[in-house]
TIVEX-481281 format. One record per residue: x, y negated, z of N, C-alpha, C in turn; residue in three letters; residue number from 1. Coordinates in steps of 0.001 Angstrom, whole numbers, padded with zeros to 6 digits, m for minus. Each point is the difference from the previous one (the first is absolute). Example, Ala and Ser with C-alpha at 12.3 -4.5 7.8 and 13.67 -1.06 7.14 Angstrom:
// TIVEX-481281
<r n_X="013190" n_Y="005690" n_Z="007800" ca_X="m000890" ca_Y="m001190" ca_Z="000000" c_X="000900" c_Y="m001200" c_Z="000000" rest="ala" nr="1"/>
<r n_X="m000350" n_Y="m001050" n_Z="m000720" ca_X="000820" ca_Y="m001190" ca_Z="000060" c_X="m000770" c_Y="m001090" c_Z="000730" rest="ser" nr="2"/>
END
This chain:
// TIVEX-481281
<r n_X="021270" n_Y="m006871" n_Z="026922" ca_X="000064" ca_Y="001449" ca_Z="m000055" c_X="000568" c_Y="000494" c_Z="001320" rest="unk" nr="1"/>
<r n_X="m000515" n_Y="001108" n_Z="000472" ca_X="000466" ca_Y="000566" ca_Z="001263" c_X="001448" c_Y="000437" c_Z="m000129" rest="unk" nr="2"/>
<r n_X="000724" n_Y="m000092" n_Z="001135" ca_X="001413" ca_Y="000367" ca_Z="000011" c_X="000234" c_Y="001446" c_Z="m000407" rest="unk" nr="3"/>
<r n_X="m000876" n_Y="000881" n_Z="000454" ca_X="000233" ca_Y="001422" ca_Z="m000252" c_X="m000169" c_Y="000375" c_Z="m001480" rest="unk" nr="4"/>
<r n_X="m000565" n_Y="m000875" n_Z="m000825" ca_X="m000128" ca_Y="000283" ca_Z="m001430" c_X="001069" c_Y="m000703" c_Z="m000839" rest="unk" nr="5"/>
<r n_X="000827" n_Y="m000802" n_Z="000632" ca_X="000984" ca_Y="m000792" ca_Z="m000740" c_X="000943" c_Y="000872" c_Z="m000822" rest="unk" nr="6"/>
<r n_X="000385" n_Y="001144" n_Z="000545" ca_X="000932" ca_Y="000868" ca_Z="m000741" c_X="m000657" c_Y="000700" c_Z="m001183" rest="unk" nr="7"/>
<r n_X="m001343" n_Y="m000014" n_Z="m000060" ca_X="m000706" ca_Y="000669" ca_Z="m001097" c_X="m000221" c_Y="m000910" c_Z="m001198" rest="unk" nr="8"/>
<r n_X="000245" n_Y="m001288" n_Z="000138" ca_X="m000250" ca_Y="m000956" ca_Z="m001069" c_X="001012" c_Y="000208" c_Z="m001117" rest="unk" nr="9"/>
<r n_X="m000510" n_Y="000114" n_Z="m001226" ca_X="000855" ca_Y="000160" ca_Z="m001166" c_X="m000048" c_Y="m001299" c_Z="m000784" rest="unk" nr="10"/>
<r n_X="001149" n_Y="m000635" n_Z="m000168" ca_X="000064" ca_Y="m001235" ca_Z="m000773" c_X="000108" c_Y="000369" c_Z="m001472" rest="unk" nr="11"/>
<r n_X="m000975" n_Y="m000435" n_Z="m000778" ca_X="m000012" ca_Y="000325" ca_Z="m001424" c_X="000273" c_Y="m001251" c_Z="m000825" rest="unk" nr="12"/>
<r n_X="000699" n_Y="000162" n_Z="m001121" ca_X="000204" ca_Y="m001140" ca_Z="m000903" c_X="m001255" c_Y="m000206" c_Z="m000854" rest="unk" nr="13"/>
<r n_X="m000977" n_Y="m000726" n_Z="000550" ca_X="m001305" ca_Y="m000144" ca_Z="m000644" c_X="000101" c_Y="m000526" c_Z="m001429" rest="unk" nr="14"/>
<r n_X="000830" n_Y="m001002" n_Z="m000219" ca_X="000122" ca_Y="m000586" ca_Z="m001343" c_X="000549" c_Y="001028" c_Z="m000990" rest="unk" nr="15"/>
<r n_X="000969" n_Y="000782" n_Z="000430" ca_X="000584" ca_Y="001039" ca_Z="m000867" c_X="m001036" c_Y="001074" c_Z="m000324" rest="unk" nr="16"/>
<r n_X="m000771" n_Y="000382" n_Z="001006" ca_X="m001053" ca_Y="001006" ca_Z="m000190" c_X="m001036" c_Y="m000522" c_Z="m000988" rest="unk" nr="17"/>
<r n_X="m000402" n_Y="m001272" n_Z="000163" ca_X="m000985" ca_Y="m000596" ca_Z="m000900" c_X="000518" c_Y="m000033" c_Z="m001430" rest="unk" nr="18"/>
<r n_X="001290" n_Y="m000300" n_Z="m000167" ca_X="000592" ca_Y="m000045" ca_Z="m001340" c_X="000015" c_Y="001387" c_Z="m000630" rest="unk" nr="19"/>
<r n_X="000376" n_Y="001005" n_Z="000775" ca_X="000038" ca_Y="001366" ca_Z="m000540" c_X="m001404" c_Y="000495" c_Z="m000333" rest="unk" nr="20"/>
<r n_X="m000980" n_Y="m000352" n_Z="000855" ca_X="m001387" ca_Y="000387" ca_Z="m000260" c_X="m000505" c_Y="m000692" c_Z="m001268" rest="unk" nr="21"/>
<r n_X="000359" n_Y="m001263" n_Z="m000147" ca_X="m000380" ca_Y="m000753" ca_Z="m001186" c_X="000620" c_Y="000561" c_Z="m001268" rest="unk" nr="22"/>
<r n_X="001161" n_Y="000646" n_Z="000143" ca_X="000675" ca_Y="000596" ca_Z="m001149" c_X="m000586" c_Y="001359" c_Z="m000376" rest="unk" nr="23"/>
<r n_X="m000961" n_Y="000498" n_Z="000820" ca_X="m000681" ca_Y="001228" ca_Z="m000393" c_X="000166" c_Y="001183" c_Z="000934" rest="unk" nr="24"/>
<r n_X="000818" n_Y="m000116" n_Z="001042" ca_X="000142" ca_Y="001125" ca_Z="000929" c_X="m001279" c_Y="000145" c_Z="000819" rest="unk" nr="25"/>
<r n_X="m000317" n_Y="001209" n_Z="000378" ca_X="m001201" ca_Y="000239" ca_Z="000797" c_X="000314" c_Y="m000158" c_Z="001479" rest="unk" nr="26"/>
<r n_X="m001040" n_Y="m000131" n_Z="000798" ca_X="000185" ca_Y="m000114" ca_Z="001445" c_X="000616" c_Y="001284" c_Z="000548" rest="unk" nr="27"/>
<r n_X="m000412" n_Y="001139" n_Z="m000528" ca_X="000562" ca_Y="001268" ca_Z="000457" c_X="001498" c_Y="000065" c_Z="m000286" rest="unk" nr="28"/>
<r n_X="000413" n_Y="m000445" n_Z="m001178" ca_X="001430" ca_Y="000002" ca_Z="m000345" c_X="000782" c_Y="m000942" c_Z="000913" rest="unk" nr="29"/>
<r n_X="m000562" n_Y="m001184" n_Z="000253" ca_X="000679" ca_Y="m000960" ca_Z="000863" c_X="000064" c_Y="000488" c_Z="001440" rest="unk" nr="30"/>
<r n_X="m001064" n_Y="000629" n_Z="000480" ca_X="m000004" ca_Y="000529" ca_Z="001359" c_X="001090" c_Y="001049" c_Z="000167" rest="unk" nr="31"/>
<r n_X="000145" n_Y="000858" n_Z="m000999" ca_X="001058" ca_Y="001012" ca_Z="000059" c_X="001377" c_Y="m000661" c_Z="m000028" rest="unk" nr="32"/>
<r n_X="000171" n_Y="m001034" n_Z="m000813" ca_X="001294" ca_Y="m000672" ca_Z="m000132" c_X="000399" c_Y="m000713" c_Z="001293" rest="unk" nr="33"/>
<r n_X="m000959" n_Y="m000582" n_Z="000722" ca_X="000299" ca_Y="m000748" ca_Z="001219" c_X="m000193" c_Y="000828" c_Z="001266" rest="unk" nr="34"/>
<r n_X="m000493" n_Y="001235" n_Z="m000150" ca_X="m000166" ca_Y="000883" ca_Z="001153" c_X="m001096" c_Y="m000433" c_Z="000957" rest="unk" nr="35"/>
<r n_X="m001077" n_Y="m000567" n_Z="m000544" ca_X="m001127" ca_Y="m000426" ca_Z="000826" c_X="m001291" c_Y="000565" c_Z="m000599" rest="unk" nr="36"/>
<r n_X="m001099" n_Y="m000180" n_Z="000719" ca_X="m001282" ca_Y="000511" ca_Z="m000481" c_X="m000590" c_Y="m000936" c_Z="m001061" rest="unk" nr="37"/>
<r n_X="m000957" n_Y="000515" n_Z="m000746" ca_X="m000668" ca_Y="m000817" ca_Z="m001015" c_X="m000764" c_Y="m001183" c_Z="000606" rest="unk" nr="38"/>
<r n_X="m000717" n_Y="000190" n_Z="001128" ca_X="m000668" ca_Y="m001163" ca_Z="000588" c_X="000987" c_Y="m001105" c_Z="000421" rest="unk" nr="39"/>
<r n_X="001188" n_Y="000403" n_Z="000478" ca_X="001008" ca_Y="m000987" ca_Z="000365" c_X="000428" c_Y="m000798" c_Z="m001226" rest="unk" nr="40"/>
<r n_X="000162" n_Y="000697" n_Z="m001139" ca_X="000365" ca_Y="m000679" ca_Z="m001246" c_X="m001126" c_Y="m000910" c_Z="m000468" rest="unk" nr="41"/>
<r n_X="m001236" n_Y="000444" n_Z="000143" ca_X="m001141" ca_Y="m000812" ca_Z="m000411" c_X="m000058" c_Y="m001289" c_Z="000820" rest="unk" nr="42"/>
<r n_X="000332" n_Y="000084" n_Z="001284" ca_X="000024" ca_Y="m001206" ca_Z="000844" c_X="001094" c_Y="m000952" c_Z="m000456" rest="unk" nr="43"/>
<r n_X="001151" n_Y="000545" n_Z="m000387" ca_X="001094" ca_Y="m000853" ca_Z="m000488" c_X="m000439" c_Y="m000742" c_Z="m001261" rest="unk" nr="44"/>
<r n_X="m000703" n_Y="000687" n_Z="m000889" ca_X="m000504" ca_Y="m000653" ca_Z="m001209" c_X="m001022" c_Y="m001077" c_Z="000345" rest="unk" nr="45"/>
<r n_X="m000849" n_Y="000296" n_Z="000993" ca_X="m000997" ca_Y="m000971" ca_Z="000440" c_X="000649" c_Y="m001258" c_Z="000560" rest="unk" nr="46"/>
<r n_X="001098" n_Y="000165" n_Z="000742" ca_X="000704" ca_Y="m001169" ca_Z="000542" c_X="000553" c_Y="m000880" c_Z="m001112" rest="unk" nr="47"/>
<r n_X="000314" n_Y="000606" n_Z="m001131" ca_X="000508" ca_Y="m000762" ca_Z="m001150" c_X="m001134" c_Y="m000512" c_Z="m000892" rest="unk" nr="48"/>
<r n_X="m001243" n_Y="000348" n_Z="000342" ca_X="m001147" ca_Y="m000460" ca_Z="m000780" c_X="m000193" c_Y="000748" c_Z="m001307" rest="unk" nr="49"/>
<r n_X="000536" n_Y="001210" n_Z="m000093" ca_X="m000093" ca_Y="000799" ca_Z="m001221" c_X="m001300" c_Y="000793" c_Z="000013" rest="unk" nr="50"/>
<r n_X="m000774" n_Y="m000099" n_Z="m001078" ca_X="m001230" ca_Y="000785" ca_Z="m000135" c_X="000363" c_Y="001415" c_Z="m000428" rest="unk" nr="51"/>
<r n_X="m000616" n_Y="000983" n_Z="000636" ca_X="000257" ca_Y="001395" ca_Z="m000359" c_X="m000621" c_Y="000308" c_Z="m001351" rest="unk" nr="52"/>
<r n_X="000689" n_Y="000823" n_Z="m000785" ca_X="m000536" ca_Y="000451" ca_Z="m001280" c_X="m001061" c_Y="001057" c_Z="000253" rest="unk" nr="53"/>
<r n_X="m001009" n_Y="000099" n_Z="m000887" ca_X="m000974" ca_Y="001087" ca_Z="000161" c_X="000678" c_Y="001337" c_Z="m000250" rest="unk" nr="54"/>
<r n_X="m000519" n_Y="001027" n_Z="000632" ca_X="000569" ca_Y="001334" ca_Z="m000179" c_X="m000110" c_Y="000418" c_Z="m001457" rest="unk" nr="55"/>
<r n_X="001039" n_Y="000622" n_Z="m000494" ca_X="m000005" ca_Y="000439" ca_Z="m001389" c_X="m000831" c_Y="001271" c_Z="m000129" rest="unk" nr="56"/>
<r n_X="m000715" n_Y="000100" n_Z="m001096" ca_X="m000729" ca_Y="001227" ca_Z="m000290" c_X="001027" c_Y="001066" c_Z="m000343" rest="unk" nr="57"/>
<r n_X="m000077" n_Y="001097" n_Z="000681" ca_X="000964" ca_Y="001064" ca_Z="m000268" c_X="m000319" c_Y="000652" c_Z="m001339" rest="unk" nr="58"/>
<r n_X="000977" n_Y="000032" n_Z="m000886" ca_X="m000255" ca_Y="000644" ca_Z="m001284" c_X="m000118" c_Y="001512" c_Z="000186" rest="unk" nr="59"/>
<r n_X="m000739" n_Y="000602" n_Z="m000868" ca_X="m000118" ca_Y="001454" ca_Z="000089" c_X="m001258" c_Y="000493" c_Z="m000663" rest="unk" nr="60"/>
<r n_X="m000102" n_Y="001287" n_Z="m000089" ca_X="m001116" ca_Y="000589" ca_Z="m000726" c_X="m001294" c_Y="m000007" c_Z="000802" rest="unk" nr="61"/>
<r n_X="000059" n_Y="m000302" n_Z="001287" ca_X="m001200" ca_Y="000051" ca_Z="000820" c_X="m000595" c_Y="m001395" c_Z="000255" rest="unk" nr="62"/>
<r n_X="000440" n_Y="m001006" n_Z="m000735" ca_X="m000480" ca_Y="m001363" ca_Z="000208" c_X="m001111" c_Y="m000350" c_Z="m000982" rest="unk" nr="63"/>
<r n_X="m000966" n_Y="m000759" n_Z="000475" ca_X="m001051" ca_Y="m000528" ca_Z="m000862" c_X="m000768" c_Y="001069" c_Z="m000745" rest="unk" nr="64"/>
<r n_X="m000160" n_Y="m000196" n_Z="m001301" ca_X="m000810" ca_Y="000905" ca_Z="m000811" c_X="000598" c_Y="001397" c_Z="m000114" rest="unk" nr="65"/>
<r n_X="001293" n_Y="000140" n_Z="000269" ca_X="000636" ca_Y="001320" ca_Z="m000062" c_X="m000344" c_Y="000858" c_Z="001215" rest="unk" nr="66"/>
<r n_X="m000537" n_Y="m000607" n_Z="001049" ca_X="m000357" ca_Y="000739" ca_Z="001198" c_X="m001320" c_Y="000729" c_Z="m000229" rest="unk" nr="67"/>
<r n_X="m000058" n_Y="001300" n_Z="000310" ca_X="m001248" ca_Y="000744" ca_Z="m000217" c_X="m001165" c_Y="m000514" c_Z="000850" rest="unk" nr="68"/>
<r n_X="000272" n_Y="m000740" n_Z="001051" ca_X="m001059" ca_Y="m000556" ca_Z="000842" c_X="m000443" c_Y="m001387" c_Z="m000450" rest="unk" nr="69"/>
<r n_X="000584" n_Y="m000536" n_Z="m001061" ca_X="m000323" ca_Y="m001352" ca_Z="m000480" c_X="m001467" c_Y="m000072" c_Z="m000398" rest="unk" nr="70"/>
<r n_X="m000690" n_Y="m000996" n_Z="000505" ca_X="m001424" ca_Y="m000174" ca_Z="m000290" c_X="m000263" c_Y="m001326" c_Z="m000690" rest="unk" nr="71"/>
<r n_X="000995" n_Y="m000505" n_Z="m000717" ca_X="m000192" ca_Y="m001225" ca_Z="m000762" c_X="000392" c_Y="m001269" c_Z="000726" rest="unk" nr="72"/>
<r n_X="000523" n_Y="000115" n_Z="001214" ca_X="000434" ca_Y="m001188" ca_Z="000721" c_X="m001134" c_Y="m000802" c_Z="000594" rest="unk" nr="73"/>
<r n_X="m001151" n_Y="000623" n_Z="000197" ca_X="m001176" ca_Y="m000685" ca_Z="000539" c_X="m000603" c_Y="000881" c_Z="001087" rest="unk" nr="74"/>
<r n_X="m000249" n_Y="m000608" n_Z="001162" ca_X="m000627" ca_Y="000775" ca_Z="001074" c_X="m000903" c_Y="m000903" c_Z="000823" rest="unk" nr="75"/>
<r n_X="m001004" n_Y="000616" n_Z="000601" ca_X="m000982" ca_Y="m000752" ca_Z="000784" c_X="000437" c_Y="m000028" c_Z="001461" rest="unk" nr="76"/>
<r n_X="m000039" n_Y="m001206" n_Z="000580" ca_X="000290" ca_Y="m000158" ca_Z="001427" c_X="m001210" c_Y="000432" c_Z="000814" rest="unk" nr="77"/>
<r n_X="000186" n_Y="000204" n_Z="001275" ca_X="m001094" ca_Y="000430" ca_Z="000863" c_X="m001096" c_Y="m001058" c_Z="000122" rest="unk" nr="78"/>
<r n_X="000332" n_Y="m001278" n_Z="m000274" ca_X="m001014" ca_Y="m001051" ca_Z="000092" c_X="m000751" c_Y="m000216" c_Z="m001312" rest="unk" nr="79"/>
<r n_X="000286" n_Y="000805" n_Z="m001037" ca_X="m000752" ca_Y="m000054" ca_Z="m001250" c_X="000681" c_Y="m000751" c_Z="m001128" rest="unk" nr="80"/>
<r n_X="001087" n_Y="m000734" n_Z="000273" ca_X="000713" ca_Y="m000719" ca_Z="m001047" c_X="000952" c_Y="000943" c_Z="m000729" rest="unk" nr="81"/>
<r n_X="000260" n_Y="m000301" n_Z="m001273" ca_X="000944" ca_Y="000784" ca_Z="m000800" c_X="001382" c_Y="m000641" c_Z="000058" rest="unk" nr="82"/>
<r n_X="001022" n_Y="000824" n_Z="000161" ca_X="001389" ca_Y="m000429" ca_Z="m000103" c_X="000547" c_Y="000501" c_Z="m001326" rest="unk" nr="83"/>
<r n_X="000805" n_Y="m000825" n_Z="m000665" ca_X="000655" ca_Y="000421" ca_Z="m001231" c_X="001507" c_Y="m000173" c_Z="000163" rest="unk" nr="84"/>
<r n_X="000739" n_Y="000877" n_Z="m000629" ca_X="001453" ca_Y="m000043" ca_Z="000039" c_X="000487" c_Y="m001002" c_Z="m001053" rest="unk" nr="85"/>
<r n_X="000755" n_Y="m001012" n_Z="000436" ca_X="000560" ca_Y="m000988" ca_Z="m000915" c_X="001510" c_Y="m000032" c_Z="000196" rest="unk" nr="86"/>
<r n_X="000685" n_Y="m000797" n_Z="m000809" ca_X="001445" ca_Y="m000144" ca_Z="000155" c_X="000360" c_Y="m000599" c_Z="001352" rest="unk" nr="87"/>
<r n_X="m000927" n_Y="m000742" n_Z="000596" ca_X="000225" ca_Y="m000638" ca_Z="001293" c_X="m000403" c_Y="000895" c_Z="001165" rest="unk" nr="88"/>
<r n_X="m000487" n_Y="001186" n_Z="m000288" ca_X="m000508" ca_Y="000895" ca_Z="001038" c_X="m001502" c_Y="000123" c_Z="m000114" rest="unk" nr="89"/>
<r n_X="m000615" n_Y="000619" n_Z="000986" ca_X="m001450" ca_Y="000179" ca_Z="m000016" c_X="m000694" c_Y="m001333" c_Z="000271" rest="unk" nr="90"/>
<r n_X="m001017" n_Y="m000306" n_Z="m000825" ca_X="m000759" ca_Y="m001240" ca_Z="000143" c_X="m001478" c_Y="000305" c_Z="m000152" rest="unk" nr="91"/>
<r n_X="m000839" n_Y="m000864" n_Z="000557" ca_X="m001443" ca_Y="000156" ca_Z="m000124" c_X="m000415" c_Y="m000250" c_Z="m001450" rest="unk" nr="92"/>
<r n_X="m000746" n_Y="000970" n_Z="m000546" ca_X="m000349" ca_Y="m000044" ca_Z="m001412" c_X="m000826" c_Y="m001239" c_Z="m000360" rest="unk" nr="93"/>
<r n_X="m000955" n_Y="m000397" n_Z="000847" ca_X="m000844" ca_Y="m001138" ca_Z="m000347" c_X="000819" c_Y="m001287" c_Z="m000095" rest="unk" nr="94"/>
<r n_X="001066" n_Y="m000117" n_Z="000774" ca_X="000859" ca_Y="m001184" ca_Z="m000082" c_X="000825" c_Y="000024" c_Z="m001285" rest="unk" nr="95"/>
<r n_X="000485" n_Y="001188" n_Z="m000385" ca_X="000771" ca_Y="000138" ca_Z="m001242" c_X="m000885" c_Y="m000323" c_Z="m001203" rest="unk" nr="96"/>
<r n_X="m001240" n_Y="000502" n_Z="m000002" ca_X="m000939" ca_Y="m000255" ca_Z="m001100" c_X="m000277" c_Y="m001499" c_Z="m000109" rest="unk" nr="97"/>
<r n_X="m000249" n_Y="m000667" n_Z="001145" ca_X="m000291" ca_Y="m001434" ca_Z="m000022" c_X="001214" c_Y="m000797" c_Z="m000481" rest="unk" nr="98"/>
<r n_X="001196" n_Y="000390" n_Z="000398" ca_X="001205" ca_Y="m000705" ca_Z="m000442" c_X="000173" c_Y="000106" c_Z="m001514" rest="unk" nr="99"/>
<r n_X="m000348" n_Y="001145" n_Z="m000565" ca_X="000064" ca_Y="000134" ca_Z="m001459" c_X="m001046" c_Y="m000885" c_Z="m000669" rest="unk" nr="100"/>
<r n_X="m001184" n_Y="m000107" n_Z="000618" ca_X="m001069" ca_Y="m000838" ca_Z="m000561" c_X="000386" c_Y="m001474" c_Z="m000032" rest="unk" nr="101"/>
<r n_X="000580" n_Y="m000486" n_Z="001092" ca_X="000293" ca_Y="m001432" ca_Z="000087" c_X="001412" c_Y="m000338" c_Z="m000483" rest="unk" nr="102"/>
<r n_X="000818" n_Y="001013" n_Z="m000220" ca_X="001333" ca_Y="m000229" ca_Z="m000561" c_X="001033" c_Y="m000539" c_Z="000971" rest="unk" nr="103"/>
<r n_X="m000211" n_Y="000210" n_Z="001307" ca_X="000969" ca_Y="m000441" ca_Z="000998" c_X="m000197" c_Y="000797" c_Z="001281" rest="unk" nr="104"/>
<r n_X="000949" n_Y="m000132" n_Z="000928" ca_X="m000121" ca_Y="000647" ca_Z="001303" c_X="m001050" c_Y="m000730" c_Z="000836" rest="unk" nr="105"/>
<r n_X="m000664" n_Y="000721" n_Z="000847" ca_X="m000967" ca_Y="m000610" ca_Z="000905" c_X="000733" c_Y="m000769" c_Z="001092" rest="unk" nr="106"/>
<r n_X="m000581" n_Y="m001111" n_Z="000407" ca_X="000549" ca_Y="m000756" ca_Z="001120" c_X="m000428" c_Y="000671" c_Z="001302" rest="unk" nr="107"/>
<r n_X="000657" n_Y="m000358" n_Z="001096" ca_X="m000308" ca_Y="000609" ca_Z="001297" c_X="m001419" c_Y="m000293" c_Z="000466" rest="unk" nr="108"/>
<r n_X="m000586" n_Y="m001125" n_Z="m000436" ca_X="m001340" ca_Y="m000347" ca_Z="000460" c_X="m001099" c_Y="000510" c_Z="m000924" rest="unk" nr="109"/>
<r n_X="000344" n_Y="000809" n_Z="m000999" ca_X="m000997" ca_Y="000489" ca_Z="m000955" c_X="m000413" c_Y="001438" c_Z="000316" rest="unk" nr="110"/>
<r n_X="m001289" n_Y="000237" n_Z="m000149" ca_X="m000609" ca_Y="001300" ca_Z="000266" c_X="m000671" c_Y="000485" c_Z="m001281" rest="unk" nr="111"/>
<r n_X="000056" n_Y="001302" n_Z="m000238" ca_X="m000733" ca_Y="000588" ca_Z="m001120" c_X="m001252" c_Y="000647" c_Z="000588" rest="unk" nr="112"/>
<r n_X="m001150" n_Y="m000540" n_Z="m000363" ca_X="m001290" ca_Y="000460" ca_Z="000512" c_X="m000615" c_Y="001000" c_Z="m000970" rest="unk" nr="113"/>
<r n_X="m000528" n_Y="001111" n_Z="000537" ca_X="m000719" ca_Y="000983" ca_Z="m000810" c_X="m001479" c_Y="m000391" c_Z="000010" rest="unk" nr="114"/>
<r n_X="m000520" n_Y="m000423" n_Z="m001126" ca_X="m001378" ca_Y="m000514" ca_Z="m000089" c_X="m001033" c_Y="001026" c_Z="000456" rest="unk" nr="115"/>
<r n_X="000196" n_Y="001285" n_Z="m000373" ca_X="m000995" ca_Y="001016" ca_Z="000364" c_X="000255" c_Y="000616" c_Z="001379" rest="unk" nr="116"/>
<r n_X="001048" n_Y="m000453" n_Z="000695" ca_X="000301" ca_Y="000518" ca_Z="001329" c_X="000728" c_Y="001323" c_Z="000001" rest="unk" nr="117"/>
<r n_X="000237" n_Y="000582" n_Z="m001171" ca_X="000686" ca_Y="001287" ca_Z="m000114" c_X="001500" c_Y="m000255" c_Z="m000144" rest="unk" nr="118"/>
<r n_X="000775" n_Y="000295" n_Z="001049" ca_X="001437" ca_Y="m000260" ca_Z="000002" c_X="000747" c_Y="000812" c_Z="m001053" rest="unk" nr="119"/>
<r n_X="m000607" n_Y="001075" n_Z="m000465" ca_X="000642" ca_Y="000856" ca_Z="m000992" c_X="m000294" c_Y="m000400" c_Z="m001438" rest="unk" nr="120"/>
<r n_X="m000915" n_Y="m000939" n_Z="m000207" ca_X="m000368" ca_Y="m000431" ca_Z="m001346" c_X="000859" c_Y="m001203" c_Z="m000388" rest="unk" nr="121"/>
<r n_X="001098" n_Y="000260" n_Z="m000683" ca_X="000934" ca_Y="m001058" ca_Z="m000374" c_X="m000144" c_Y="m000427" c_Z="m001456" rest="unk" nr="122"/>
<r n_X="m001209" n_Y="000151" n_Z="m000539" ca_X="m000299" ca_Y="m000497" ca_Z="m001340" c_X="000130" c_Y="m001522" c_Z="000033" rest="unk" nr="123"/>
<r n_X="000705" n_Y="m000608" n_Z="m000962" ca_X="000172" ca_Y="m001454" ca_Z="000020" c_X="m001304" c_Y="m000787" c_Z="000121" rest="unk" nr="124"/>
<r n_X="m001090" n_Y="000512" n_Z="m000559" ca_X="m001288" ca_Y="m000688" ca_Z="000097" c_X="m000545" c_Y="000013" c_Z="001431" rest="unk" nr="125"/>
<r n_X="000489" n_Y="000905" n_Z="000830" ca_X="m000464" ca_Y="000113" ca_Z="001373" c_X="000849" c_Y="m000822" c_Z="000975" rest="unk" nr="126"/>
<r n_X="001107" n_Y="m000561" n_Z="m000467" ca_X="000913" ca_Y="m000704" ca_Z="000881" c_X="m000152" c_Y="m001506" c_Z="m000138" rest="unk" nr="127"/>
<r n_X="000105" n_Y="m000689" n_Z="001126" ca_X="m000121" ca_Y="m001456" ca_Z="000013" c_X="001099" c_Y="m000560" c_Z="000897" rest="unk" nr="128"/>
<r n_X="000682" n_Y="m001026" n_Z="m000479" ca_X="001075" ca_Y="m000636" ca_Z="000753" c_X="m000592" c_Y="m001083" c_Z="000894" rest="unk" nr="129"/>
<r n_X="000334" n_Y="000052" n_Z="001298" ca_X="m000488" ca_Y="m000975" ca_Z="000969" c_X="001136" c_Y="m000389" c_Z="000931" rest="unk" nr="130"/>
<r n_X="m000167" n_Y="m001145" n_Z="000663" ca_X="000913" ca_Y="m000318" ca_Z="001089" c_X="m000495" c_Y="000744" c_Z="001233" rest="unk" nr="131"/>
<r n_X="000825" n_Y="000053" n_Z="001024" ca_X="m000417" ca_Y="000687" ca_Z="001221" c_X="m001221" c_Y="m000664" c_Z="000620" rest="unk" nr="132"/>
<r n_X="m000038" n_Y="m001333" n_Z="m000034" ca_X="m001147" ca_Y="m000689" ca_Z="000601" c_X="m001277" c_Y="000244" c_Z="m000804" rest="unk" nr="133"/>
<r n_X="000082" n_Y="000016" n_Z="m001327" ca_X="m001172" ca_Y="000300" ca_Z="m000827" c_X="m000502" c_Y="001412" c_Z="000277" rest="unk" nr="134"/>
<r n_X="000927" n_Y="000931" n_Z="000153" ca_X="m000364" ca_Y="001386" ca_Z="000255" c_X="m000680" c_Y="000137" c_Z="001361" rest="unk" nr="135"/>
<r n_X="000521" n_Y="m000709" n_Z="000993" ca_X="m000614" ca_Y="000043" ca_Z="001332" c_X="m001415" c_Y="m000580" c_Z="m000038" rest="unk" nr="136"/>
<r n_X="m000172" n_Y="m001126" n_Z="m000718" ca_X="m001337" ca_Y="m000596" ca_Z="m000116" c_X="m000955" c_Y="000942" c_Z="m000722" rest="unk" nr="137"/>
<r n_X="000504" n_Y="000719" n_Z="m000999" ca_X="m000840" ca_Y="000926" ca_Z="m000768" c_X="m000529" c_Y="001123" c_Z="000895" rest="unk" nr="138"/>
<r n_X="000870" n_Y="000515" n_Z="000876" ca_X="m000393" ca_Y="001140" ca_Z="000836" c_X="m000590" c_Y="m000392" c_Z="001352" rest="unk" nr="139"/>
<r n_X="000069" n_Y="m001270" n_Z="000387" ca_X="m000479" ca_Y="m000424" ca_Z="001317" c_X="m001470" c_Y="000338" c_Z="000258" rest="unk" nr="140"/>
<r n_X="m000920" n_Y="m000238" n_Z="m000944" ca_X="m001404" ca_Y="000333" ca_Z="000287" c_X="m000210" c_Y="001487" c_Z="000288" rest="unk" nr="141"/>
<r n_X="000678" n_Y="000869" n_Z="m000745" ca_X="m000139" ca_Y="001440" ca_Z="000224" c_X="000556" c_Y="000396" c_Z="001363" rest="unk" nr="142"/>
<r n_X="001145" n_Y="m000581" n_Z="000365" ca_X="000610" ca_Y="000325" ca_Z="001287" c_X="m000872" c_Y="m000503" c_Z="001148" rest="unk" nr="143"/>
<r n_X="m000584" n_Y="m001174" n_Z="m000168" ca_X="m000873" ca_Y="m000557" ca_Z="001025" c_X="m001243" c_Y="000865" c_Z="000157" rest="unk" nr="144"/>
<r n_X="m000579" n_Y="000418" n_Z="m001126" ca_X="m001197" ca_Y="000850" ca_Z="000054" c_X="000303" c_Y="001334" c_Z="000666" rest="unk" nr="145"/>
<r n_X="001143" n_Y="000584" n_Z="m000317" ca_X="000357" ca_Y="001284" ca_Z="000596" c_X="000213" c_Y="m000142" c_Z="001504" rest="unk" nr="146"/>
<r n_X="000601" n_Y="m001107" n_Z="000399" ca_X="000271" ca_Y="m000197" ca_Z="001419" c_X="m001254" c_Y="m000209" c_Z="000827" rest="unk" nr="147"/>
<r n_X="m000962" n_Y="m000751" n_Z="m000556" ca_X="m001187" ca_Y="m000325" ca_Z="000756" c_X="m001221" c_Y="000835" c_Z="m000401" rest="unk" nr="148"/>
<r n_X="000204" n_Y="000973" n_Z="m000867" ca_X="m001011" ca_Y="000996" ca_Z="m000271" c_X="m001226" c_Y="m000440" c_Z="m000768" rest="unk" nr="149"/>
<r n_X="000169" n_Y="m000795" n_Z="m001015" ca_X="m001139" ca_Y="m000329" ca_Z="m000843" c_X="000414" c_Y="000112" c_Z="m001457" rest="unk" nr="150"/>
<r n_X="m001016" n_Y="000176" n_Z="m000866" ca_X="000267" ca_Y="000121" ca_Z="m001428" c_X="000195" c_Y="m001375" c_Z="m000585" rest="unk" nr="151"/>
<r n_X="000837" n_Y="m000057" n_Z="m000950" ca_X="000303" ca_Y="m001256" ca_Z="m000672" c_X="m000989" c_Y="m000317" c_Z="m001063" rest="unk" nr="152"/>
END
């Protein structure tokens, strides 16, 4: 560290901060208690290997279905896929539908293929589970034809 910044370094009791955070205090509360910024506190937690908790949903009359702008927790992305609101946050609807069908979470190498090519059609009969390599092989002839300008 440069000499001219040495006086700005704040030594924090990282283990104590991690313990207090683990006991339920928020980063904002801890930052106020130690007189530092929230990002500084987040770095202290990172040095201790503490995973940050997800942000809490603020209770109130304007949350979820009570909000007059609520549209059911489902919205279409600009690329044509549907997002749905889940307890884990917004997720792609076709992946959620497939996970319910197979009864488990999808692995990182699994793709949900839309048989009719319509990204918005998440009917279970239209969805097919593939590995990434199977999906690439499935679409390779179409991509090759489009690139070299001939019909398949």
